[in-house]
C-alpha positions as CSV (number, residue, x, y, z in Angstrom):
1,M,20.0,-26.1,19.7
2,K,20.8,-22.5,18.7
3,H,18.4,-22.6,15.8
4,R,15.6,-24.2,17.9
5,F,15.9,-21.4,20.5
6,W,15.8,-18.7,17.7
7,G,12.6,-20.2,16.2
8,M,10.9,-20.3,19.6
9,W,11.9,-16.7,20.3
10,L,10.3,-15.6,17.0
11,F,7.2,-17.5,17.8
12,L,6.8,-16.0,21.3
13,A,7.4,-12.5,20.0
14,A,4.7,-12.9,17.3
15,L,2.2,-14.0,20.0
16,S,3.0,-11.0,22.1
17,G,1.8,-8.6,19.5
18,W,5.2,-6.8,19.4
19,P,7.4,-6.8,16.4
20,S,10.3,-9.3,16.6
21,L,13.4,-7.1,16.7
22,L,16.1,-8.5,14.5
23,D,18.1,-5.5,13.1
24,G,17.4,-2.1,14.5
25,K,14.1,-1.7,16.3
26,L,10.6,-0.3,16.2
27,V,9.4,1.5,19.3
28,K,5.6,1.5,19.9
29,V,4.3,5.0,20.2
30,R,0.6,4.2,20.6
31,E,-2.1,1.7,20.2
32,I,-5.6,2.5,19.0
33,D,-8.7,0.3,19.4
34,L,-11.1,0.8,16.6
35,E,-14.8,1.1,17.3
36,R,-16.7,-2.0,16.1
37,P,-20.2,-1.1,15.0
38,P,-22.7,-4.0,14.8
39,G,-23.3,-5.7,11.5
40,G,-19.8,-6.3,10.3
41,L,-17.3,-9.1,10.8
42,P,-16.5,-9.9,14.5
43,G,-12.8,-9.7,14.0
44,F,-13.0,-6.3,12.3
45,P,-10.2,-6.9,9.8
46,V,-8.1,-4.0,8.5
47,F,-7.5,-4.1,4.7
48,A,-5.4,-1.0,3.9
49,L,-3.7,2.0,5.6
50,R,-2.7,5.4,4.2
51,F,-0.9,8.3,6.0
52,S,-2.0,11.8,5.0
53,P,0.7,13.8,3.2
54,D,1.7,15.6,6.5
55,G,1.7,12.3,8.4
56,R,-0.7,13.5,11.0
57,K,-3.7,11.5,10.0
58,L,-4.2,7.9,9.0
59,A,-7.0,6.6,6.8
60,V,-8.0,3.0,7.4
61,I,-10.1,0.7,5.3
62,A,-11.7,-1.9,7.6
63,D,-14.5,-4.5,7.9
64,V,-17.0,-5.7,5.3
65,Y,-20.7,-6.0,5.7
66,E,-23.8,-6.5,3.5
67,T,-26.2,-3.8,2.4
68,R,-29.0,-3.6,-0.2
69,G,-26.5,-1.9,-2.4
70,G,-23.9,-4.7,-2.0
71,R,-20.8,-5.2,0.2
72,K,-19.4,-2.2,1.9
73,S,-16.4,-1.3,4.0
74,R,-15.7,1.4,6.6
75,L,-13.3,4.2,5.9
76,L,-11.9,5.5,9.2
77,V,-9.9,8.7,9.6
78,I,-7.7,8.9,12.7
79,D,-5.9,12.0,14.0
80,M,-2.7,10.2,15.0
81,E,-1.5,13.1,17.3
82,H,-4.9,13.2,19.1
83,P,-6.6,9.8,18.6
84,S,-8.9,10.4,21.7
85,A,-10.6,13.3,19.8
86,G,-12.6,10.6,18.0
87,I,-12.5,8.6,14.8
88,R,-14.5,9.7,11.8
89,Q,-16.2,7.0,9.8
90,F,-17.5,6.8,6.3
91,E,-19.0,4.1,4.1
92,V,-17.2,3.0,0.9
93,E,-17.5,0.1,-1.5
94,F,-15.8,-3.1,-0.5
95,G,-12.8,-3.9,-2.8
96,I,-9.6,-2.5,-1.4
97,L,-7.0,-5.0,-0.4
98,D,-3.4,-3.6,-0.2
99,G,-1.0,-5.4,-2.5
100,V,-3.9,-6.6,-4.7
101,G,-5.3,-4.8,-7.7
102,N,-5.0,-1.1,-8.7
103,L,-4.5,2.1,-6.8
104,N,-7.9,3.4,-5.6
105,F,-7.3,4.8,-2.1
106,G,-5.4,8.0,-1.2
107,W,-5.3,11.6,-0.2
108,T,-5.0,15.0,-1.9
109,P,-1.8,16.9,-1.1
110,S,-3.7,19.3,1.3
111,G,-5.0,16.3,3.3
112,E,-8.5,17.8,3.0
113,I,-9.8,15.1,0.7
114,V,-9.5,11.3,1.1
115,Y,-10.8,9.0,-1.7
116,A,-11.5,5.3,-1.9
117,V,-13.1,3.0,-4.5
118,G,-14.6,6.1,-6.3
119,T,-15.9,7.8,-3.2
120,V,-14.5,11.3,-2.7
121,I,-14.8,12.6,0.9
122,H,-14.3,16.3,1.8
123,L,-13.3,16.0,5.4
124,E,-14.0,19.6,6.5
125,S,-17.7,19.5,5.3
126,G,-18.2,15.7,5.5
127,T,-19.8,15.8,2.0
128,T,-19.1,13.1,-0.5
129,C,-19.4,12.6,-4.3
130,Q,-18.6,9.8,-6.7
131,V,-16.1,9.3,-9.5
132,P,-15.3,6.0,-11.4
133,N,-13.3,3.4,-9.5
134,Q,-9.5,3.6,-10.1
135,T,-9.6,7.4,-10.2
136,V,-6.7,9.2,-8.3
137,F,-6.1,12.8,-7.4
138,I,-3.0,14.3,-9.1
139,D,-3.2,17.6,-7.1
140,N,-5.8,19.3,-4.8
141,H,-8.2,20.0,-7.6
142,V,-7.6,17.5,-10.4
143,A,-8.2,13.7,-10.5
144,M,-7.9,11.3,-13.4
145,S,-9.4,7.9,-14.0
146,W,-7.6,5.0,-15.6
147,R,-9.6,5.7,-18.8
148,G,-8.0,9.2,-19.1
149,V,-11.0,11.3,-17.9
150,F,-10.3,14.3,-15.6
151,Y,-12.5,15.4,-12.7
152,D,-12.4,18.2,-10.2
153,G,-12.8,18.0,-6.5
154,N,-16.6,18.0,-6.8
155,C,-16.5,15.0,-9.2
156,E,-17.4,17.1,-12.2
157,K,-15.9,16.0,-15.5
158,R,-13.2,18.5,-16.7
159,G,-11.6,17.0,-19.8
160,T,-10.0,13.9,-21.3
161,W,-6.7,12.4,-22.5
162,D,-7.1,9.9,-25.3
163,V,-4.7,7.3,-24.1
164,R,-5.7,4.5,-26.5
165,E,-4.0,1.9,-24.3
166,S,-5.1,-0.3,-21.4
167,W,-3.7,1.3,-18.2
168,L,-3.6,0.3,-14.6
169,I,-2.7,3.2,-12.3
170,T,-0.4,1.8,-9.6
171,D,0.7,5.0,-7.8
172,V,0.6,8.8,-7.9
173,S,3.2,11.4,-6.9
174,T,1.4,14.6,-5.9
175,D,4.8,16.2,-5.3
176,R,5.5,16.1,-9.0
177,G,2.0,15.5,-10.5
178,L,3.1,12.1,-12.0
179,L,1.4,8.8,-12.3
180,S,2.9,5.3,-12.3
181,V,1.1,3.1,-14.8
182,A,1.3,-0.5,-15.8
183,K,0.5,-0.9,-19.5
184,E,-1.4,-4.1,-20.2
185,S,-1.3,-6.2,-23.3
186,V,-2.0,-9.7,-24.4
187,R,1.5,-9.7,-25.8
188,P,4.1,-9.8,-23.1
189,S,6.5,-7.9,-25.4
190,E,4.1,-4.9,-25.5
191,Q,3.6,-4.7,-21.7
192,E,5.4,-1.8,-20.0
193,G,5.9,0.2,-16.9
194,L,5.2,3.9,-17.5
195,I,5.7,7.2,-15.7
196,V,3.3,9.7,-17.1
197,D,2.6,13.4,-16.7
198,P,-1.2,13.4,-17.1
199,L,-1.6,17.2,-17.1
200,A,1.0,17.6,-19.8
201,R,-0.5,14.5,-21.5
202,K,2.9,12.9,-22.1
203,V,4.9,9.8,-21.2
204,V,8.0,10.7,-19.1
205,R,9.6,7.2,-18.8
206,R,9.1,3.7,-20.2
207,W,10.5,0.4,-18.9
208,P,9.9,-2.8,-20.8
209,W,8.2,-5.5,-18.9
210,K,11.4,-7.4,-18.5
211,D,12.6,-4.5,-16.3
212,T,9.3,-4.4,-14.5
213,P,8.8,-8.0,-13.3
214,G,7.5,-7.1,-9.9
215,G,4.5,-5.2,-11.3
216,G,3.8,-1.4,-10.9
217,W,6.3,1.1,-9.5
218,E,5.6,3.1,-6.3
219,F,6.9,6.6,-5.8
220,A,9.4,7.6,-3.1
221,D,11.6,10.6,-2.3
222,R,9.3,13.3,-3.5
223,G,8.7,11.6,-6.8
224,K,12.3,11.4,-7.7
225,A,12.4,7.6,-7.4
226,V,10.2,4.6,-7.9
227,C,10.4,1.2,-6.2
228,Q,8.9,-2.2,-6.7
229,G,8.9,-5.4,-4.7
230,G,9.4,-8.9,-5.9
231,A,11.5,-7.9,-8.9
232,G,13.0,-10.7,-10.8
233,F,11.7,-13.9,-12.4
234,N,13.8,-16.3,-10.1
235,V,11.3,-17.6,-7.5
236,H,14.2,-17.8,-5.0
237,R,15.5,-14.3,-5.7
238,M,12.9,-11.6,-5.3
239,P,14.6,-8.3,-4.4
240,A,13.0,-4.9,-4.1
241,V,14.4,-2.5,-6.7
242,C,14.4,1.3,-6.9
243,R,15.1,3.5,-10.0
244,S,15.5,7.1,-10.8
245,V,12.5,8.7,-12.4
246,D,14.6,11.3,-14.2
247,T,17.3,9.0,-15.6
248,G,15.6,5.6,-15.6
249,K,18.7,4.0,-14.1
250,E,18.6,1.6,-11.1
251,I,19.5,3.2,-7.8
252,A,19.8,0.1,-5.7
253,E,18.3,-3.3,-4.9
254,T,17.9,-5.2,-1.7
255,R,20.4,-8.0,-0.8
256,R,17.7,-10.3,0.5
257,N,14.1,-10.9,-0.8
258,G,12.0,-7.7,-0.8
259,D,8.7,-9.0,-2.0
260,L,5.2,-7.5,-2.2
261,P,3.4,-5.9,-0.5
262,I,5.7,-2.9,0.0
263,A,5.1,0.6,1.3
264,T,7.2,3.6,0.3
265,A,8.0,6.9,2.1
266,G,6.7,9.6,-0.2
267,R,9.3,12.1,0.9
268,A,12.2,10.0,2.0
269,T,14.5,7.2,0.6
270,R,12.9,4.5,2.8
271,I,10.6,1.6,2.0
272,V,9.1,-1.4,3.9
273,V,9.2,-4.7,2.2
274,S,8.2,-8.3,2.9
275,D,10.8,-11.0,3.1
276,N,8.9,-13.9,1.6
277,R,10.5,-17.3,1.1
278,R,9.2,-19.7,-1.5
279,K,9.5,-23.5,-1.5
280,K,8.4,-25.7,-4.4
281,I,5.4,-28.0,-3.6
282,P,6.3,-31.6,-4.4
283,F,4.8,-33.0,-7.5
284,D,3.3,-29.6,-8.5
285,Y,4.2,-26.5,-10.5
286,E,3.2,-24.2,-7.6
287,Y,5.3,-22.8,-4.8
288,H,4.4,-22.3,-1.1
289,T,5.2,-18.8,0.2
290,T,6.2,-18.2,3.8
291,L,6.7,-14.7,5.4
292,A,10.1,-14.6,7.1
293,G,9.5,-11.0,8.3
294,R,9.4,-7.4,7.2
295,Y,12.1,-4.8,7.1
296,V,12.8,-1.1,6.5
297,W,15.3,-0.5,3.8
298,D,16.9,2.8,2.9
299,F,17.8,2.8,-0.8
300,G,19.7,6.0,-0.4
301,T,22.2,4.4,2.0
302,R,21.5,0.8,1.0
303,Q,21.0,-0.1,4.7
304,E,18.4,-2.2,6.5
305,L,17.2,-0.1,9.4
306,A,14.8,-2.4,11.3
307,R,13.4,-5.9,10.9
308,W,10.5,-7.6,12.6
309,Y,7.8,-10.3,12.3
310,P,4.2,-8.9,12.2
311,E,1.2,-10.1,14.1
312,S,-1.5,-11.8,12.0
313,Q,-5.3,-11.3,11.7
314,T,-8.0,-13.9,10.9
315,Y,-11.4,-13.3,9.4
316,P,-14.0,-15.1,7.2
317,N,-13.3,-15.2,3.5
318,V,-16.4,-13.3,2.2
319,L,-15.8,-14.5,-1.3
320,S,-15.6,-18.2,-0.3
321,P,-17.4,-18.8,3.0
322,P,-17.0,-20.5,5.4
323,K,-13.2,-20.5,4.7
324,Q,-11.0,-18.4,6.9
325,I,-8.2,-16.0,5.9
326,T,-5.1,-15.6,8.1
327,E,-2.7,-12.9,7.0
328,P,-0.1,-10.5,8.5
329,F,-1.4,-7.1,9.7
330,R,-1.6,-4.5,6.9
331,F,1.0,-1.7,7.1
332,A,1.9,1.8,5.9
333,L,5.1,4.0,6.1
334,S,4.8,7.6,7.0
335,P,5.8,10.2,4.3
336,D,8.9,11.2,6.2
337,G,9.9,7.5,6.7
338,Q,10.1,7.8,10.4
339,Y,7.0,5.7,11.4
340,V,5.4,2.4,10.6
341,A,1.6,1.9,11.2
342,E,0.2,-1.7,11.3
343,G,-3.4,-2.7,11.6
344,G,-5.5,-5.8,12.0
345,N,-8.4,-7.3,13.9
346,G,-9.7,-3.9,15.2
347,V,-6.3,-2.5,16.3
348,I,-3.9,0.1,14.9
349,R,-0.4,0.4,16.2
350,L,2.1,3.2,15.5
351,Y,5.8,2.5,15.7
352,R,8.8,4.8,15.5
353,I,11.8,3.4,13.5
354,E,15.0,3.5,15.5
355,P,17.9,2.1,13.4
C-alpha cells in the first residue's frame, strides 16, 4: 500500500506541472509563456536552453517549421530579470537537440553574442553572420570550428590549427579558454576524451575511451572540473563522474544513476543529471529506459541537493511523421548553480534550488 501511494503521488505531481519534491526542493520563481508565431508546430516544443554567462538572460531553441531554405527553428532570447520587456526572436537552422550530437549553441563570455548551428547573432545591433556548424566561441573575439579553423566575431577567417584528427567539440570553458573534445576513430582503442587549449594549439589532458564511456566531458567550476553522465558500461550502473582538469584524477561520482542528458554549472560544483532506469526487453538485445527523475548533485560536497520529476512535452516527429515524440522538458543550470530552467510546449519555468 505504501508503494502504491508513493507512485500515485508522483503521478499527480507530474500532472500538476510542478516538480515532484523528493530531496530538497525547487521553488518556482517565474513562468514565461512563449509567443507562438503561425507556421510552426502547435505544441511549440523547446529543444535546448542556455543561460548567459552572467545568468541574467536565457537563450531558447524552440519550434521547427518549413521554409524554402529547409527546416528552421526559432532562437529566443529572454531577459530573465525582466521577461515582460519582450522576447527577442531570431531564425536558425533546425538541428539542435540537447543531449544529442555536438556542441553548436552557446554564448560569448560578454553575453553580447549568442550562436547556434553556425548563426552568430550580435544582440546589441541585431546583425548576424555565418560560420560553419559546430563552431564555438573560445572568448569574446575568437571562435573555432571542429576542423580547426579560427574565426572572429564577424565570421571572418583568422587562422587554422592542423589537427589531423576527427574531433567532436562537446563543450567550451570560456573561463579558461579550453575545449572538451571527443576524438573519433574506427578503432575503439584510439578513441579518446581530450581537453585542449586551442589558442596555444596544444592538448592539455587525454583520457582513453575506457575512462570516457559516457561520451564527451562538460566543464564546471570555472573550467577546473569536467563532468559526464552515464559513465560506465554496466547498463544497470550509470553514474555521473567528475574529474579535475589539472590533475586528470576523479573528484567524485554519483551514488545512483546520473545519466544523460546533464547540465553543469559553469562557475560552481553543481550539475543536474537524469536518473534513468534500464530494463532488458524480453527476447531482445535492447533495453527499455525509464526516467525516474532528475536531481541536482554537488560534486564538491558529494551531496544531492534537490530531486524532482519533470513535466513532459509532446510534438510531431518531423523526421518520421506522423509519429509523436513525448519527452521530458529540456533544462539548463545557471552558471552559479542556484537556478534550474525547464522548458517545453511553449512554456519556460525558472526554479530556485533550496537544499
